[in-house]
C-alpha positions, -999 to +999 in steps of 0.1 A: -001+001+000+013+034-009+001+069+002+010+101-017-001+137-013-012+154+018+015+181+017+005+214+035+012+245+017+002+283+015+001+305-014+021+336-013+020+371-027+049+395-028+040+432-022+065+459-030+061+491-010+072+522-028+109+525-028+118+493-012+138+467-030+127+438-010+092+427-010+069+420+020+056+384+017+019+378+024+006+342+029-028+330+025-042+302+047-024+269+048-041+241+028-036+204+025-034+187-008-056+156-013-043+121-003-041+091-027-039+056-014-030+029-037-030-009-031-033-042-050-067-054-061-079-089-050-112-098-069-125-121-041-116-096-013-125-062-029-152-068-055-181-063-031-164-034-015-157-016-048-196-019-056-203-001-024-174+026-028-188+034-063-219+048-046-200+068-019-177+089-041-184+125-030-204+117+001-185+094+022-163+109+051-138+086+069-107+090+091-073+085+072-044+074+094-008+072+085+018+054+105+054+055+094+074+022+093+110+012+093+124-011+066+112-042+085+076-027+085+076-023+123+056+009+132+079+037+145+070+048+182+051+079+183+015+091+173+005+085+136-007+113+114-045+114+115-070+132+093-105+131+104-134+137+080-115+128+048-140+130+020-137+103-008-135+122-040-121+098-065-121+060-070-098+045-097-105+009-105-081-017-118-073-017-155-086-048-173-059-062-197-057-100-200-024-097-220-006-077-193+013-090-163+009-060-142-008-062-108-044-049-106-043-017-084-070+004-068-067+040-058-088+061-034-084+098-033-095+118-002-099+156+001-086+167+035-086+199+056-053+190+073-036+168+096-041+163+134 
């Protein structure tokens, strides 16, 4: 399973006051980018869940938790990153290609307001 996105950033504007060579930097509110979770798809395990998720895109809120792990996949001590009220905004189902040896993958994209 992989997680991408979730970075927090703020837009900035540079304002030059008359006669000054260096600008004053003004920042907007910080915003978090969407999170994309990707994992392998197993027909017998995921087929029913995918049917349910299709109906929930755009109206299902859940909690996303990210726990960093070491190279042996042991969780690091400390609190995980948690995002409550993450909204499912995109569901990417696996590609169907009988001639390909690539693993079937599913992606869930969540819009978040920030990390706790």
